[in-house]
C-alpha positions in Angstrom: 202.4 145.1 213.3 200.2 145.4 216.4 198.9 148.8 215.1 198.1 147.2 211.7 196.1 144.3 213.3 194.2 146.8 215.5 193.3 148.9 212.5 191.9 145.8 210.7 189.8 144.8 213.7 188.3 148.3 213.9 187.5 148.4 210.2 185.8 145.0 210.5 183.8 146.1 213.4 182.6 149.2 211.5 181.7 147.1 208.5 183.8 149.1 206.1 185.6 146.1 204.6 184.6 142.6 203.9 187.0 141.0 206.3 187.0 137.7 204.4 183.1 137.4 204.2 181.5 136.8 200.8 179.2 139.4 199.4 176.1 138.3 197.5 174.4 140.1 194.6 170.6 140.3 194.9 168.7 138.3 192.2 166.8 140.7 190.0 163.1 140.3 190.2 161.5 139.5 186.8 158.3 141.4 186.3 155.2 139.3 185.8 154.1 140.0 182.2 151.7 137.1 181.9 148.0 137.3 181.9 146.6 138.9 185.1 143.0 137.8 184.7 143.0 134.2 183.7 141.1 132.7 186.6 137.6 133.3 188.0 139.2 134.4 191.3 141.4 137.0 189.6 138.5 138.4 187.6 136.3 138.6 190.7 139.0 140.2 192.7 139.5 142.9 190.1 135.8 143.7 189.8 134.4 143.5 193.4 134.1 146.9 195.0 134.4 148.7 191.6 131.9 150.7 189.6 131.6 149.8 185.9 130.3 152.5 183.5 129.2 152.3 179.9 128.3 155.5 178.0 128.7 157.3 174.7 130.7 155.4 172.0 131.1 152.4 174.3 127.4 151.5 173.9 127.2 149.0 171.0 124.7 149.4 168.1 123.0 146.1 169.2 122.8 145.8 173.0 121.8 142.2 173.9 121.7 141.6 170.1 118.9 144.1 169.3 119.2 147.2 167.1 119.2 150.2 169.4 117.2 152.1 166.6 114.3 149.7 166.5 111.1 150.0 168.7 110.9 146.7 170.6 108.3 148.0 173.1 109.5 147.4 176.7 112.6 145.6 175.3 113.8 148.6 173.3 117.6 148.8 173.6 118.2 152.6 173.3 120.5 153.6 176.3 122.2 156.8 177.5 124.3 154.9 180.0 124.6 151.7 182.1 126.3 151.6 185.5 127.1 148.4 187.4 128.2 148.6 191.0 129.9 145.3 191.9 129.2 144.9 195.6 130.0 141.1 195.7 130.8 138.2 193.4 127.1 137.6 193.0 125.8 141.1 193.7 125.8 143.5 190.7 123.5 146.6 191.1 122.7 147.8 187.6 121.3 151.2 186.7 120.3 151.6 183.0 119.5 155.2 181.9 117.3 155.0 178.9 117.9 157.1 175.8 115.0 158.3 173.6 114.0 156.5 170.5 113.0 159.0 167.8 110.8 158.6 164.8 109.7 155.0 165.7 106.2 155.3 167.2 105.1 151.7 166.7 106.6 148.4 167.7 108.8 147.2 164.8 109.4 150.7 163.5 113.0 151.8 163.0 114.1 155.3 164.0 117.1 156.8 165.7 118.3 156.3 169.2 119.0 159.7 170.8 121.6 158.9 173.5 121.6 162.5 174.9 117.9 162.6 175.7 117.1 160.6 178.9 113.8 158.8 179.1 114.2 157.6 182.7 116.0 154.7 184.3 115.7 151.1 185.3 117.4 149.4 188.2 118.2 145.7 188.6 120.1 143.7 191.2 121.5 140.4 190.2 120.6 137.2 192.1 123.5 135.2 190.6 126.6 135.8 188.5 128.5 132.9 187.0 132.0 133.3 185.5 133.4 130.2 184.0 135.6 128.7 181.3 138.3 131.3 181.7 140.9 131.0 179.1 144.5 130.3 180.3 145.8 133.3 178.3 143.1 135.6 179.9 141.6 136.5 176.5 138.0 135.3 177.2 135.6 134.0 179.9 132.0 132.9 179.8 129.5 134.9 181.9 125.9 134.5 182.9 123.9 137.2 184.8 120.6 136.3 186.5 118.1 139.0 187.6 114.7 138.8 189.3 111.7 138.0 187.0 113.6 135.4 185.0 115.8 138.0 183.2 119.1 136.3 182.2 121.9 137.6 180.1 124.6 135.3 178.9 127.7 135.5 176.7 131.4 136.1 176.9 133.7 138.7 178.3 137.2 140.1 178.4 138.9 142.0 181.2 141.8 143.9 179.6 145.2 143.6 181.1 145.3 147.2 182.1 142.5 146.4 184.6 140.6 149.5 183.4 138.3 148.1 180.8 135.7 145.3 180.7 134.1 144.0 177.5 130.9 142.0 177.6 129.1 140.5 174.6 125.7 139.6 176.0 122.4 138.1 174.8 119.2 137.2 176.4 119.1 133.5 177.5 118.1 130.9 175.0 118.1 133.3 172.1 121.7 133.0 170.8 124.2 130.3 170.0 127.9 130.6 169.2 128.3 133.3 171.8 130.7 131.6 174.2 134.5 131.5 174.4 134.6 128.0 172.9 133.1 129.6 169.8 135.5 132.5 169.5 136.8 135.7 171.1 134.6 138.5 172.3 133.0 140.1 169.2 133.9 137.3 166.8 131.6 136.6 163.9 130.3 133.4 165.4 126.8 134.2 166.8 123.4 133.1 165.6 120.5 135.0 167.1 117.0 133.7 166.9 118.0 131.3 164.1 119.8 134.0 161.9 123.4 135.0 161.6 124.1 137.9 163.8 126.0 140.7 162.0 125.6 143.6 164.5 127.8 144.7 167.4 126.7 143.6 170.8 130.0 144.2 172.7 129.3 146.5 175.7 132.5 148.3 176.9 132.7 149.3 180.5 135.2 151.7 182.1 136.2 150.3 185.6 136.3 153.0 188.3 
């Protein structure tokens, strides 16, 4: 009997048996499958410190609402690429590499945007960035970018749940209506531009690096 008791004490000391103590099973952790980017803070946290790049097929046919194939003078919207370095919540450094508009020598002429042929680049740094009215399901947010010289872009955006893609549907300030999340999702057929129904594609798609 003494030998049996001694053996039990040794086993308890070594932790090889329960010795009367209850064991608990860890509660499994349920993965968070809900929207990741449904607040201003979450969106900013995902973008600050990143580089956003739009090129190739990700460039829409109507950047800022204007046909890329039409000569609008200094406002011509033919691009090879656009890169945004997000250095702070209010600090976006934008480099636009211009494409070459072919067969449209005069303002108002329609030609073809050659994305492959670079015509130089423009650089802008934001003075303010406003993200607001973020939908609870993370499907849309309103955004306004302000740059020096009174240049303002406004519209709606979507940060995809994979955290790798940002969609922005933007127009120059005071030119569009129906372009906010309250009107519909990014790319929805809800926009009026300069008093006319907008039927083009203005959704800029950026890869987040």
